[in-house]
C-alpha positions in Angstrom: 109.0 222.2 70.1 109.2 225.5 68.2 110.0 228.8 69.9 107.3 231.4 70.0 108.5 235.0 69.4 106.5 237.5 71.5 105.5 241.1 71.3 104.1 242.2 74.7 101.8 245.2 74.6 101.8 246.5 78.2 104.9 244.9 79.5 105.1 246.8 82.8 101.5 246.1 83.9 100.3 243.0 85.9 99.7 240.8 82.8 102.9 242.0 81.1 105.1 241.2 84.2 103.5 237.8 84.6 103.9 237.1 80.9 107.6 237.8 81.3 107.8 235.5 84.3 106.4 232.7 82.1 109.1 233.5 79.5 111.7 233.5 82.3 110.5 230.0 83.4 110.5 228.7 79.8 113.5 230.2 77.9 113.5 227.4 75.4 109.9 228.0 74.4 109.7 231.8 74.2 111.7 234.7 73.0 110.8 238.4 73.4 110.9 240.4 70.1 109.3 243.7 71.4 108.1 245.3 74.5 105.6 248.2 74.8 105.0 250.1 78.0 103.7 253.4 79.4 105.9 255.6 81.7 107.4 253.1 84.1 110.9 253.6 82.8 112.7 252.0 85.8 110.9 248.7 85.4 111.0 248.8 81.6 114.8 249.3 81.8 115.2 246.2 83.9 113.0 244.2 81.5 115.1 245.3 78.6 118.3 244.3 80.4 117.0 240.8 81.1 115.0 239.9 78.0 116.9 241.9 75.3 114.1 242.8 73.0 114.9 244.0 69.5 112.3 246.9 69.7 110.9 248.9 72.6 107.9 251.2 72.3 106.9 253.7 75.0 103.8 255.9 75.2 105.3 259.3 75.2 108.0 260.5 72.8 109.3 262.8 75.5 110.3 259.7 77.6 112.5 258.3 74.8 115.6 260.2 75.8 115.0 259.3 79.5 114.8 255.6 78.6 117.9 255.8 76.3 119.8 257.4 79.2 118.6 254.8 81.7 119.8 252.0 79.4 123.1 253.7 78.6 123.8 254.6 82.3 123.3 251.0 83.5 126.1 249.8 81.3 124.7 246.3 81.2 123.8 246.4 77.5 126.6 247.6 75.1 125.5 250.6 73.0 125.8 248.4 69.9 123.2 246.0 71.3 120.6 248.6 72.4 117.1 247.9 71.1 115.4 250.2 68.6 113.4 252.8 70.7 110.1 254.1 69.3 107.0 255.8 70.6 103.3 256.3 69.7 100.4 254.4 68.4 101.8 253.7 65.0 104.9 252.1 66.6 102.5 249.8 68.6 101.0 248.6 65.3 104.5 248.2 63.8 105.7 245.8 66.6 102.3 243.9 66.7 102.5 243.2 62.9 106.2 242.6 62.4 107.3 239.5 60.6 109.7 238.7 63.4 106.7 238.3 65.8 104.2 235.4 65.8 102.4 236.0 69.1 101.1 239.2 70.6 100.1 239.6 74.3 97.5 242.4 74.3 97.4 243.9 77.8 97.5 247.6 77.3 94.7 249.1 79.3 91.9 250.9 77.4 91.1 251.5 73.8 94.7 252.6 73.2 95.4 248.9 72.7 92.6 248.3 70.2 94.2 249.4 66.9 97.4 247.4 67.4 95.5 244.3 68.5 93.1 244.5 65.5 96.0 244.8 63.1 97.8 241.9 64.7 94.7 239.8 64.1 94.6 241.0 60.5 98.2 239.8 60.1 97.2 236.4 61.5 99.2 236.6 64.7 98.2 234.6 67.7 96.8 237.1 70.2 96.7 236.5 73.9 93.8 238.8 74.8 94.0 240.5 78.2 92.6 243.9 77.1 88.8 244.0 77.8 88.3 247.1 75.7 89.2 245.2 72.5 85.9 243.2 72.6 83.8 245.4 74.8 84.3 248.3 72.4 84.6 246.6 69.1 83.6 243.0 69.5 81.7 242.6 66.2 84.6 244.1 64.1 87.3 242.1 65.9 85.6 238.8 65.7 84.8 239.3 62.0 88.5 240.0 61.5 89.4 236.8 63.4 87.1 234.8 61.1 88.2 236.6 57.9 92.0 236.2 58.5 92.0 232.8 60.4 93.8 234.3 63.4 94.1 232.7 66.8 92.8 234.7 69.7 93.1 233.0 73.1 91.6 234.8 76.1 93.9 235.4 79.1 91.3 236.7 81.7 90.9 233.8 84.1 87.2 233.5 83.5 87.3 233.4 79.7 90.4 231.3 79.7 88.5 228.9 82.0 85.6 228.9 79.6 87.9 228.2 76.7 89.2 225.2 78.5 85.7 224.0 79.4 84.5 224.2 75.8 87.2 221.7 74.8 85.0 219.0 76.6 82.4 219.0 73.8 81.2 220.5 70.6 80.2 224.2 70.8 76.8 223.3 69.5 76.3 221.0 72.5 77.0 223.8 75.0 73.8 225.5 76.3 75.1 227.9 79.0 78.2 229.6 80.1 78.6 230.4 83.8 81.1 233.1 84.8 82.1 233.4 88.5 82.6 236.7 90.3 84.4 237.1 93.7 81.7 239.6 94.7 84.3 242.3 95.4 84.7 244.1 98.8 81.0 245.0 99.1 79.5 241.6 98.7 78.1 241.7 102.2 77.7 245.4 102.5 74.1 246.6 102.9 72.8 248.4 99.8 72.0 251.5 101.7 75.7 251.8 102.8 77.1 251.9 99.3 76.4 255.5 98.8 79.0 256.4 101.5 81.9 254.1 100.7 85.2 255.6 100.0 87.7 255.0 97.2 90.1 253.4 99.7 87.4 250.9 100.7 86.5 250.1 97.1 90.2 249.5 96.3 90.5 246.8 99.0 89.7 243.8 96.8 89.5 240.5 98.8 91.1 238.3 96.2 93.1 240.1 93.5 95.8 242.8 93.3 95.0 244.8 90.2 95.1 248.3 88.8 92.8 251.0 90.2 90.2 251.0 87.5 89.7 247.3 87.2 89.6 247.1 91.1 86.7 249.6 91.2 85.0 247.8 88.3 85.2 244.6 90.4 83.6 246.4 93.3 80.7 247.6 91.2 80.5 244.3 89.2 81.0 246.3 86.1 84.1 244.2 85.4 81.9 241.1 85.4 79.5 242.9 83.0 82.4 243.5 80.6 83.2 239.8 80.9 79.7 238.9 79.9 80.1 241.1 76.8 83.4 239.5 76.0 82.1 236.0 76.4 79.3 236.6 74.0 81.7 237.6 71.3 84.4 235.0 72.1 82.2 232.0 72.3 79.1 233.0 70.3 76.7 233.0 73.2 73.6 235.2 73.5 73.5 237.4 76.6 70.6 235.3 78.0 72.9 232.2 77.9 75.7 233.7 79.9 75.1 233.6 83.7 77.1 235.3 86.5 77.3 233.7 89.9 79.1 235.1 92.9 81.9 232.7 94.1 83.9 234.3 96.9 86.6 231.7 96.9 87.6 232.5 93.3 88.8 229.0 92.6 86.2 227.9 90.0 86.8 230.4 87.2 84.1 229.3 84.7 81.6 226.5 84.0 79.9 225.3 80.8 76.6 223.5 80.8 76.0 221.0 78.0 72.8 219.8 76.5 72.9 216.5 78.4 72.9 218.3 81.8 76.6 217.9 82.4 78.5 220.9 83.8 82.2 221.1 83.2 84.2 223.5 85.4 87.7 224.9 85.2 89.4 225.0 88.6 92.8 226.4 89.5 94.7 228.5 92.0 94.4 232.2 91.5 97.6 232.8 89.6 97.5 234.6 86.3 100.6 232.8 85.0 98.5 229.7 84.3 96.0 231.3 81.8 98.9 233.3 80.3 100.9 230.2 79.7 97.8 228.4 78.4 97.3 231.1 75.8 100.9 231.0 74.7 101.2 227.2 74.4 97.7 226.2 73.3 96.7 223.6 72.3 99.5 222.0 74.3 99.5 222.1 78.1 102.8 222.6 79.7 104.1 222.5 83.2 103.4 225.9 84.8 105.0 227.6 87.8 101.6 227.6 89.6 100.7 226.2 93.0 98.5 223.1 92.7 95.4 222.6 94.7 95.7 220.2 97.6 92.5 218.2 97.4 93.2 216.5 100.8 92.6 219.9 102.5 89.0 220.5 103.6 87.4 223.4 101.8 84.0 224.8 100.9 82.8 226.7 97.8 79.9 229.1 97.8 77.8 230.1 94.8 75.2 232.9 95.0 73.1 234.9 92.5 74.3 238.5 92.0 72.2 241.3 93.4 71.3 243.4 90.3 69.6 246.1 92.4 72.7 246.5 94.5 75.0 246.4 91.5 73.1 247.9 88.6 76.1 248.2 86.3 76.0 244.4 85.7 72.4 244.8 84.4 73.5 247.7 82.2 76.1 245.5 80.6 73.6 242.9 79.7 71.3 245.6 78.2 74.1 247.2 76.2 75.2 243.8 74.7 71.5 243.1 73.8 71.1 246.6 72.2 74.2 246.0 70.0 76.0 248.6 67.9 78.0 251.2 69.8 76.2 250.7 73.1 79.0 248.6 74.7 81.6 251.1 73.5 79.7 253.9 75.2 79.3 251.7 78.3 83.0 251.3 78.6 83.9 254.9 78.0 81.4 256.3 80.4 82.4 253.8 83.1 86.1 254.8 82.8 85.3 258.5 83.2 82.9 257.8 86.1 85.5 255.6 87.9 88.1 258.4 87.5 85.7 260.9 89.0 85.0 258.5 91.9 88.7 258.0 92.6 89.1 261.7 92.6 86.3 261.9 95.1 84.2 264.1 92.8 81.2 261.6 92.7 79.9 258.9 95.0 80.2 255.2 94.5 76.6 254.8 93.4 77.0 257.8 91.0 79.2 255.6 88.8 76.2 253.7 87.7 74.1 256.8 87.4 76.7 258.4 85.2 76.9 255.4 82.9 73.1 255.0 82.6 72.6 258.6 81.7 75.4 258.6 79.2 73.9 255.6 77.5 70.5 257.3 77.3 72.0 260.5 75.8 74.3 258.9 73.2 72.7 258.1 69.8 72.5 254.4 68.6 75.0 253.9 65.9 76.5 250.9 64.0 80.3 251.5 63.7 81.9 249.8 60.7 85.6 250.7 61.3 88.0 250.8 64.2 88.5 254.6 63.7 84.7 255.0 64.2 85.0 253.1 67.4 87.8 255.4 68.6 85.7 258.5 67.7 82.6 257.1 69.5 84.8 256.4 72.6 85.9 260.0 72.6 82.4 261.4 72.2 81.1 259.1 75.0 83.8 260.2 77.4 83.0 263.9 76.8 79.3 263.1 77.3 80.0 261.3 80.6 82.0 264.4 81.8 79.1 266.6 80.9 76.7 264.3 82.9 79.0 264.5 85.9 79.2 268.3 85.6 75.5 268.6 85.3 74.8 266.6 88.4 77.9 267.8 90.3 76.2 268.6 93.6 73.9 265.6 93.8 76.5 263.1 92.5 79.0 264.3 95.1 76.7 265.0 98.0 77.2 261.7 99.8 81.0 262.1 99.7 81.0 265.3 101.7 
């Protein structure tokens, strides 16, 4: 059993901390080479003290001295053993492509994680993918790079990880449909006419998962499931018409694959992200995981319902953007992020998130980006366009929040 050496992009986030717990549980299997984080210096300091990475990257150069002081003041690590401290996007690429690293956990939120993840693929690293924007914004370029360089990219999101497991049951050519499950979010049973008046606090109250603010709002609008449809198309080579979303409030069945003989294979597990993280790190081997097992002696019921596209129009917009191709999905993601920020700041209503995204898609020209830098530029332009849309409709978009 060889030891995998990890670079974790986004170590202080939910995926990053769970990845480090998997490392903690399996010290003989994994070693941390590098950590990258944002501005949570206190947590990052504790991670460095425990896992002793060789290199640490933080987002803002101005925080370097604060991190260095935090490490020095703790006295736990001798000055001679302190890691190399770096900052900025070039440093992210450096730790993602370093010879000392064979596996990269990509969990930085947003397109900020795209360049480093892309370069890791080009350097034939195994990538545990937990960053939606990598494939939503640049799916064609990324998957072409995976094929060209023979890299391994294993999805970490529970639904795609489940699909990856289900597809091991047969040949890809025998699979006819992929079914992704959605919890339905906090407004699954809320009447459509009431959605215009929901508050950020209500939208952040997810019934199943504890996540960051943006992904929690995206789950409430079902935009997150739309992003997962786009990712699934690229990861597993499905047409949008062959990826189906079903609402499954119990969040126990994560994905299903229908085969040409009518068989349906489902992946079922407890809602614990350490399982798909460990799967991505140990694949094709399965190893004992620190995850609660399902007690099949307990009575339980599972529900499955069709999503309401009229109530959650962003899901339909995701299907349309993937079908349109080109930069449409990049624009979709950028506009959604700006709209979610505006909703959380109580500048627009819940329903105005979808209206903002739809109008931004209509205004942006159809392009076919051929480089990662072009994707980054389109992302920036789309964000500004979304801000302009919100400013144009400021009164009407915010009226219901007054």
